[in-house]
N, C-alpha and C positions, 0 to 999 in steps of 0.2 A: 484407433490400431495403428498399427505401427510398422517401418520400413524392418524388413529382418535383415537388411544386409548395409546398415548407416554404420557401422562401428570402423569404414574406414574413413568418413567424414571427420571434420575436426570441430562440427558445431553441433546444435541440439533443435527440434524442431522447433521451439517457443522462444528462441535465441539469438541474438546477432550473431552473423558470422562476418569473422573480419578478416579481409585476407589483405588488410591496411592496419596495422595496428597502431598506427600515428593516427588514424581519422577516428571522431566521436562514432558512435554506433548510428546514431541520428542527429539531424539538424533540428533546431528549435522551429518553431511554427511560429515567424516574427510578425507575420501580416501581410508581407511582400508579395506581390505576382511571382517572384520569382528569389529564391535564396541559395548562399553559397559559401560552404564552410571552408574555410582554411586553416592549414596548421603552421603555426608562427612560436615553433620553438622557445628563443629569444622573449618570447612575452613574456617576462615571468614574475611580473611585479604589478601590482597597480598604478606606479608611476607610466610602466611601458605600456599598459594597456590604455591609459588616457592619452600618452601622443598615436598612437594606433587610432584610434575609436576619432581623433579629432582631426586627423588624413584625413582618414574615407569618409569622415561627415562633409567633405567638402564637394563629393560626387553630389549633384542637384538628386538623382534619383534613388538615392540610398534612404528609403524609410527607417530602419533600424538597423541599431549594430551593436551584438551582443560578446565582447571580448570575455575569454575567461581564463586569467594569469595562470590560473591553479594548474590549466592542463596543457595551455600553450593555443589554445583554439581560435577561431572566429568566425563568429557567423554572422555572414550580413544578410539582410534585406531589402531588395530593391525593385524600382516599378519593372515590369519587364519592358524590353527595349529600351531602357532607358539609360543601361552601363552595359557592362560586362563581367564577368569573372574574373578577364584579366586586367580589367584598369581599377577592379578593386585592389587586386595584390599589386598593382605598380602604387597604390597610394600607400598599402603597409610597407613596400622598399622606401619610399621617398621617406616616411616616417622611420628608418631608419633598420628596419628588423626585414631579414630571408625568410619568404615564405618556401618552405619544403613542398609541401601540397595541399591538392586541393584545386587550385585554379582547374577553371572546365566542369568541377563536378558540383552535381545534382540529387538532390534526394526525395524521392517522390511516393506516396502511400498509394497501393493497388488494391482496391477493393475486391474481393473475389468471394462471394459469400458461401460459395459449394464448398469450399476449404475450411473443412471443419474437422477434422481429427488429423492427430500425428501422421497415418499413412498417406492421407493427403495432402499436407505438407512436404514429405519427405518426395514425392512426387514432382511440387513445384522447386523445392530446394533444388535437385536435380538437374530440371531444366533452365534455371537462371545460372546454374555453375558453369554451362554449355553458353552465357552469352559472353563476348567479350568486351570490356570495359567497366563490369561489376566489380565494384570495390568491397562493397559489405550486403546485405541482405540479413532481414530477420521475419520468420512468417510466427501469426500470430493464430490458430486455429479458433481462438478464444473468441477473436474479433471478427475472423474472416479477413484480414489485412496481411501486406505483405509491403515492407518498406524495404525502398530497395537504393543505394547512394551508385552512383554510376558515372562515369568519366564520356562528357557530351560529347569529346571529340571523337570517341569509339564507339559509341550505342546512343542509342535513343530511347523514351518512352514507350513507343511504338513495338519497339524490336521486344522491350520485357514485357510489354503486354501480350505480341505474342509467344514468347516463352511460355509462359503463363500459362495461356490459351491451348498450346499446344499439350500442357501437362494432363488438358483434360477439363480445366476450371473456367470457365467465362469471367472476364473480369469486366463488372459493372461499371465503375470510376477510378480515378486516379488523380490524386491533390500533389500540392505540395508538401514537403513534408511536414506530419505531425496532421495533418488532413484535417475534416473536421470533428474529428474526435467519435465520430458515434459509432456501431458496430454493426457488421455489414447486416441486413434486413434479408431474411427468405421467407419462402412462403413456408405456410402450415404444412409442419411434416405428413401428416394425416391425411392431408390433402393436395400432396405434390402430386409432379406426375409419376413419381416413384412409385409413389402411394398404391396406387390407382394399377400399375402395372404388378406390383404386390399381389393386391387384391384378387385382379383378374389372375395369375399363377396358382393364388392359392386356391378358387375355387375350380380351376380342372388340376388340380392335385389331388383336392377332393372328389372330384367327380370319375378320375381313374382311379382309387383307392376304392369306391363304393362297387365300379364295376369290376374289378379285378377280386376283391377279396369279399363283397357282399351278392352283387349279381354277376357270378361268373359263368353263367349259361348264358348272357348276353355278349360277352369276352372273346367274340367270332376274329378272324385275322380280316380288316380290314383294307387293307394294302400292303403293298411290297413294293422298298425304296432299294434302291443299289441289290437287289436279291434278296433283301431280308426283310421274313415276313412281320408287318404290326400289329396286334393286336387292338380293339377298342382303345385297352387301359394304355395301351403304349402310345397313340396317338394321343389321347388325352394327356399324357404325363410330356410327351413333347412339346403338348401346345404349352403345357405351365412351363417348362425351359425355355421356350422364346419368349413368354411374357416376364417371366421373372428375371430370366437371365442376361437379357440386354445391357443393362446398367452396368453388372458385373464385368460380362466380357468387354467393355467399351472402356472400364477401368483397369482392366487387366491388359489391354492393350497400352494404354497410356502407361501404364506401368511398366511392361516390356520396354517401350519405345524409352522410355526414361532409365534405365537398366536400375527400376526400385522393388526389390523382393518383397513386396506386399501382398496383405490380405487379397486383395481383386487380384492381382494374380494368381497367385496360390487358389481361391476360389475357381476363377476360371479354369485353369489345370483340372479342377477336379470334378467340375460339370460337363468339360469338352473332355477329357479321361474317359468319363463315364459314357458318353453317349457313342464315344468312337470306339470303345470295347463291346460295347452293343451292337455296334455293326460290322466290327472287323469282324472278331469272335463270337457273333450270333448270343452272347449271352446277355441277358435282360435287364442292363440296369439304368433303365429310363426312371423307374419307381424311384432310384436314389439318386440321377439327375435333377430331377423335377424337385424333390424333398431338399435338396441342397438351396438351390435357387431359391424357392419359396420361402427355408427359414434363416436364412442370409441374407437376404432383400429383408427379410422384418427383423432382423439383427441388425442390419442399417439406420433402419428409420430408428428404432429403439436408441441408437446410437448416436443419432442426428438429433434427437428428442432431449436428449440428455445433455447434449453438447450447446443445445437451445438455451436451456435452463442455465446452463456456466455463460452464456451469452446474457442471457436475461439479467443475470446477478450485475452483471456490469453495465447493462442500459438504464437500469435502476439509477445508478450515480448520474450518468449523462443527463438522464430527463431529469435530474435536480433544477437545472437552470432552464429557464422559462427562456423561448424562444425570440421573443418582443419584450422591447419596453418601452414606456411611456416617459417620454424625453420632453423636459419644457425647453424650448428654442422660440426667442425673437418676442417673449411673452404667453407663448400658445403652449398647448401639450399635444404633441405628437406621438403617434407610437411607430417604433422603428423596430427593425430586426435587431437583435442583442448586436451582433458582428460588426451594427453602423455607429454604435453607439463608444462614442471617444472618452477616453482621461481627461476630466474637466465638467463633461456635460452633467445636468442635474437632474436626476433621473426621479420620477414620482411611484413612490408605494403604496397603493392603498391596503386597506385591512381585508387580510387572508390570502394578496399575493406573494409569490418569489419574489426576494430582492434579486436583480437579474444579473449586477456586475458586485466586485468588492467596491467598498466604498466610505464614507465617510459623513453622520448625520449632520446636516447643516437645519433643519428643522422639523417641530414635530417629534412627538412621544411614544413609548412605542413600547411591548414587548414582542420578544424576536426569539421565535423558536428555532435554536444554532442545531439540532440534533443530528440533520444530516451530515455538519462539519465535525463538528466538537465532540457529538454522544451525550452534550447536556440534559437531561431529562427536562427540566426547568427552564422555560423562558426564560431571556434575559432581559431586562428592562435596557433600553436604549434611548438617548439624551441627545441633544447637539454635541459635537466635538466624537461621538463615540466611534468605533469603526464597527463595519457590517460586512458579512460575507454572501458570493453569491450562492443561489439554492437553500438558503434561510428564508422563515416565511415569514411576516411581516401579520403577529398575531392580529391586532384591535386598533391600534392608532392609523395617524397618517405621516408617513414619514416623507421628507425630501433626501434624497443621498449625493453627493457627490463622488461622482467614480473616480473613483483611484487606480482602477486595473481594466486596461482594455478585455473582452472575450479573448479565452486561449490565454490568458496571463491570469488569471486570476486562482486566487485558494483551489477552487474548487474543481479547476481545468487541470493545479500543476496534482492535487488528491486523482484525477481520473488517470492522466497521464503517468503517474507512479505505480497505478494499481496497473495497470494496461504491462508497465515497463516491467512487474514486478516477478510476471512470470517469466520472463529472459532469466532471473537466475536460479539456476540450477540446485537443487539440495542435492546433498552426496549421495542420499539413496534415490535419488532421479536418475544422477549422472551412473551408477551403478547397475539400476535396471536398464538403462537404453542400453548399457556397454554389452550386457548379459544379452541383451533383444541380438545385437547383431551377430553371438556365435548361437543363440538357440534356432534358429529360424531356420539357417542351414545346417545345423545336424538332426534337425528331426525331418526335414526333407531327407537328405540322406538317408536317415532312419526309413523312413516312408517306401523308400525305393529298395532298402535290403528287404523290408520286410515282405514288398511284393512279391520280390525275387524269390523269398527263401521261404514264405509259409507254406508253399505244398510241399517243400521235403522237408521243411525242419518238423513245422506243426502238422501235418499231413493235411491242410487245407485246400479246395479245391483252387486253380486257376482263380478262378473269378473273384473265388472268396480272398484270394490274394493280394487282389487289385481293388475288389473294395478297402479292404485293412490299408491299404498305400493311400485311398484316397481320402479314406476319414484320417488321418496321420496329416494328408498336405493342409486339411481345416483346421488343423489342431496346430497346423507349424506355426501361425502368428500370434505370438503371446499379445492379443489382441488388451483383455483387462490387466494383464501383468501391464503397460506399458501406461496406462491412463491411469493406472491407482494413484500414482505420485499427482501429476499435473490437475486429476479433476480433485484431489484433496487439496491443493497448494490455492487454486484458484477460489474455493469452496471460503477458507479459513480467511486469505487475502481480502476477498469482497464482504465478509460477512463482518472483518475486521474494521474495514474500511468506513461500512454502513454503520458502527455503532463507535464511530470517532477515533478508531485507532489504525493508523495509517504505515502497514507494514511494507517497505521498499524491496522484497524480494522471498524467495519460497526459501533459500538459506537463510535469513535472518528467521524464518518463521520457525524453520527447523533447530536452529541454534537458540531462541530464547526458551524452547518447550524443553532445554536440555541442561539449563544453566542451575548449578548448585548453590551460587551464593548472588545477591542481587546488592548492591551498594547505591545508595541514595544520597544525594545532594541534599544539603538543607535547608537553605533560602532559595525560594520558589520553589522548592519540589517537596519537603515535609511541611516548609511553611508557605506563607502566603506570599514573602519576597516583600510587602512592603510594609514600613512599620505604622503602627496602629498604638493611640493612647490606651493605656491594658487598667489604671490604675493610677486617682488624684485622690492625694491624701492633704486635707484643709491641716493648718495647724493653728492654734493660737483661735481668734475668735472669727476666722475666716471659714468662708463657705467654697465650696466645690467648684462654682460658680466665679469668687473672688479669684481664686488661683488659677480658672484657666481664664478669665478677663486678662489680668497680670501677665499670663503666660504668652496671650497671642498675642497684646501690646509684645511685650519683648521679640516676639519671632517672628512675627509678621513680614519683617524687612530679610528675617535669617534666609539662608540658601541651604542648609542641613537638611536633609529627609529629615532628621526627630522634629526641625522646627516645621516644617510642613506637618506632619503627625498631630503633632499639638491645635495648630490652627486648624486643622479638619475637624480636631474635635471640639474646639471652641463653635465653628461654625456651626454643627451639626446642635450644639446645645442653645446656641444663639445667646450665649451672654453678653453679647454686647461688644462695646468699643471702648478703648483707653487713646489718648491723646498722646502720642509718641513723638520725640525728639531727642536729638542727639544720638542717634545710634552707633552702637561701637560694638565689633568683634573680636571677643579674646580670643586669639588664637589656640585652638583645644583645649580650652577652660569652656567658654559658652561667649556670653554677651550681655550688653548695659543700655539702657536709653533711659530716659527721662520719659515718665507716664506722668500726665500731670503736673510737672514740677518735680518730680521728686524720682531719685535714683534707683532704678530696679534692678535684679540683676537674675538670669537665671542660667543656671550651666551646671557642669560637675558637684559632688562634696566638697570637693578641694578645691571648687574657687571659694566657697564660704568658709571655710575654713582662712584661707588667708586672710578672710575679711575680717576672724577675730573670733567666728562663732566657735562654741562650744558643743558638736553635735553631738557631743553624748547626752545631753541633757538639753531637749528642748520639749518645749511645752506646746500638749496635743489637747486640753480641755476646752472648751468652750464656756465655762460656766464661775467664770471670774479671773481675772488677772492676764499677764501677757508677757512669758518671757523672752527677754531680749537677751542681748550679748551683753547688756550692761547691770542687766537682773541675774544671771545664773543662779545667785546664792538664792534664790526665792523658789526656788525647785526642790523644795523638800517632800512635795506631797507626791502620790501616785498616779496623778493627770501628767508626767511627764515621759516622753517616748527616748529610746538610746537609738538615733539615727545609725552612726555608725557601727554600734555592736546588733543591732534587731534591724529597725525596719529599712536599711538601705542592702545590709547584706540577702536578708530574708529574699527581697524583690529582685536580686542581683542571682541570687541561687536558683530562679523561675526562669534565669533569662533574659531578663529585663534590665533595660538601661533608666537608671535614674537619675532626674533632673530635677533641683532644688529652684524655688522662685522666691524670692525676697526684696527687701531692700538693706542698707548699708546697717540697720537697726535692727530688724525682725526677719526670721523663715518666716513666710506666707503658708508654703505647704510643698508638698514633693510630689512629681509625676513622673510615673513608669511607663515605659515605651517600649514596646517590642515587637516582634515581626512576628504575628501570631502561626501559632501550628493549625493546620489546616483541618478541620472536622473529619474530614476521611481518611485521616493519615494513621491514624491508632489502628481502623480497622484492616486499613490495607495491607500493614505490617503483618496480624496477624493472622491473615488471609492467606499471604503468602507462605506463610507456617504452616497453615493449614495445608494447602496443597503440596509441601513437600520440597518446597526450598531451604535447605540446612542450613542458610547464615545468610542476615541482612545486617548490614554496615550502612552506620551513617559518616558521609565524607565531609568536613567544611571547615574554612577559613575562620570560622570563630574562635573566639578564646576558650581554655578547657571549661570553664564554669558555664556561660551559654551552651553548649555542647550536652555537656553534661544533664542540663534539666529540658532540652527538648528530646533525649534519647531517653530518657525516663518518662517522656509523656508520652512517645511512640510506641515504646515496646521493642526498640531495635536490640540484637545483640551485642553490638559493639558499636561506639562510636572513635570516631579519629578526628581530632582538632587540628586548629591551627595551623593547615595544609595549605600551600602554594599549590598553583597547578601543576607543577613537576612534582609533588610530594603526593597528589592523587594517582597521577598515572604510576607511582612507584607503588599504590598502597592498590590498587586494581591489578597490576603483573605480582602482586604477592598472595591477593586474593586467587586469581589464577591458576597459580601455582599451588593453593593449598586446596583448590575445590575445583571440582570437571565442569570450568566454565564462568565467567562474571557476569553479569549484565552491568551497565552502569546506568541509570537515570539521572538527567542534568536538564537543563534550561537549553541546550543544544548549541548553545555561543559560548560562555563562560568555560564551561566544562568540556570546550572540543577537543584536548588533548584525552582527558580521559575517556571520554567517549569512543572515540578513536580507539584506542587501545583496550579497553573490551570487547570478550567476545562479544556482545551484542550493544551498540548504546542507542537510548531510547532519551527520545526529547521531550521534555514537560511542558504543555499548551503550545504548539506549534503552530497551532491557527494563525495564518496570515502573517507567518512568520518565517521570510522564503530562505533563509539560511538554515533556522532549524530542521526543516523541512526536506532540504538538498543534502547536508551533514549526516544527520542521524540515520540508523539503521533502520527505528520506529519511530514513528513521530505521536504522540497522543497530543490530539487536537486539540482539546479543551484542558482547564487546570483542574482533570477530576483525578485524585490518585486514584481514584477506587477501578479506571481503568486499566491499573497495572498489573493487580492479579487476573483479574479477565482475561488482560492480553497474555500470561503464564498459562492459565487454565487453555484458553484457546490454542496455544502454541502445544502446549505437551498433548491434549487431546487430538493435535493436527498429526502429531507426530507417532501416536496409537492406531488412528484411521490408517495412515501412513502405511504402518507395519500390519497390521491387518491387511487390509487390500494387496499388498505387493505377497504375500505367503499363502491369502488363501487362493489368491487366483495362479500362484504357482504351482501350489500343492494340487489343485483341479486339475491343470493344463496336463501337469508330470502323473496324475494318475488317471489322466483319461489317455494320455497317450500308453503307457505302460500296461494298459490294460487292453487296448486294440486289438494286437497279435493273438490274442486269447477270445478274441468275437465278442467281447464282452459289452461293448461298445457300440452300439448301430448309428449310422452317418447321420440320421437326425441328432442323436444327441451331441453328437460332437460339437453338431451347430449350438444345438437348442443349449445346451448346459456352457460348453466353453466358451462359447462365442457371446451370445446374445445374452443369455443368464449371471453369467459374469460379468459382462460391461454394466448391465445395469444394477446387480450388486456391488461393484466397487463405487459409481455412480451414487447411489441412494446410502450407504455409508458414510459416504465424502461429506453428502449433503447435512449427513446430523450435525457437522461444524455450525451449522448457521441458527441449530436452536438451542445454541450457548447464553444463559444470561449475562448481558453484558452489566448488570446490577449486582452479581452476586457476590461483589465484594462491599457492597454496600451493608 
């Protein structure tokens, strides 16, 4: 539910309200007892940031320093009482930089579990706005948290707590910015105090209806209050109003106190209006008041139940990380809270246990289920030196892991933070809905007053009927389901994606991804694995494949070229043995030379061997007699000769492979082809994108035309553009954006950063554990699984459909009911049951469908 008069605000219920645009929306949780965020505009380069950090760290109490040169902000964590924001600012100025703002500022997160709807958030926001010294705040109904940045010289956390509680919501906890990351916990909806009062109200309402319409003979006058006779049914209805209306009127009181025209205030006016009319005019509307109190309380319980489901989807992510870790200290294994584990500690992870923190495997081998982070369905083998992530599950073996990131700074924590913050970025539809809601509620309230006054004269209704019509319209005046239709869909879509290895940075990106008509794919690391591997080994003469690899390994062992690494890795895999190497020499741009067992050998481009005097058009390939060398080319008159320049090398190169020849000054021993292999799922992913409605899929690469063409034909893209520099990729994305209605760029998140930033949506591939990729991309595919791309597109496309369905259905139902009220076609109970509870359940249930999209649909 939502406020009806929030149009004058410059913020959304789920996003930061910035009173000072120079401030970041929230400070990072750096682990200190206190933190301060300073704005340092002149700190605009890595060198500047380094000087500032060095200067600030001279303060003994400083525990962490996070300079952000791109935004000109500095966040410092320090021991409570060990220093002050002023001293930190002084150190910044001693480094030669001016601090513009932030001194004395602090960011805290307050937990208010009962703030679980946009309407609740509206009251809290209005209350916080009245507190002097607050520079920024953000309310998150889905987690029950309020993050507030304030000037400590003007206010305090206690003042903000009082303001929140004056809005009617108890603050159960407050922590330094970021908090513990947990979702606010509330008691079971159906066993709560409000639920008990609701069931009591329902019981009295049912008894009243029974006496009124079934046992009419027992419906005698029991007493008179203020001169008004009350029957048995009236007394029962009043009891129902008292039991069920307490929480409603309480909420209405706080709404009025904070000048928030929301559903609580409107329902309070409707209930109290019905009771007042009954007393003043003697027209019994007790039944209507009781029905309103009971049904609206049920609607509130249903809405809280729906919000709890959304909160649970976030809590599932947070529960992935264990609370404790087994750490090896002083030769012993001790169990400590995860928060106490430091970078450099060694944790022991037994079979079946969750890995508590990001780290690197020191000892042991095991398969690790990385699905919670990367979405990979098959466990990944981990050996010493491999990276592992917090929240993943050790399937079978014993692992010792050296911690590389502390709690709150690991991959899982960043994912959770991004998912929480994603709700802050409103979609265009969501912004439209909230603007519309600001006009809708006052207009319907005015309409209710006009109907109440005009019904007797215009429609021939009685005065009582006119009042009932007006009260019914008050019930419909708040566009409850209409307003929650978008955020509940966004939360469902974003959390569903996060659980399947797709991190979406905001509702606006979720919406935009579903609207793009073109997808641009980087080649290296996206359509291909990004690592060179040996694809072909062609022995020549009487040599075997192992012979060729053995010589090549000896030549390339000392090379630092990626092609050499690929050849050595293949040779090691086949266990071909070693050759004694001496006098290694790198021939720039051509290859390498070395002495193998006293004989000079070469490995390199075909041109290197042409310079050595070989006729590459006639090289002997048979092993059944004779050997063609550069001294006996004339012997090549049979069909067992191959044409390296005209057939073998071009054929391999046409497949996007690089050819390396291996031999001596007298003999070419063989050819090795090396390539960056195409991902097995790439062709299926491109095909699936076409099936889902993407008009144009293009590959962008810096590789040569021949290699690009080969890869493009293998994966089935509509177009490829080769030999592109980073600025060329930006230009290509701009052209695609002009030609098509939106373009998504998929790359590695670092090398393709300019193109990613230019595209309608930037998607980073394989971002798990990569800070830069997670932070710079609009959307991050956490694993190296390209099949997640069509899943992302379908999720986004379906989310847009769900949002449209929710918005227009809820609006149509509300409008239809409102227009039918003056004609007596909508009883007050139907307004509550259909217009409020029914539509709230409807839009929530529709949004939850997004979690059922198959993440493997592209496979």
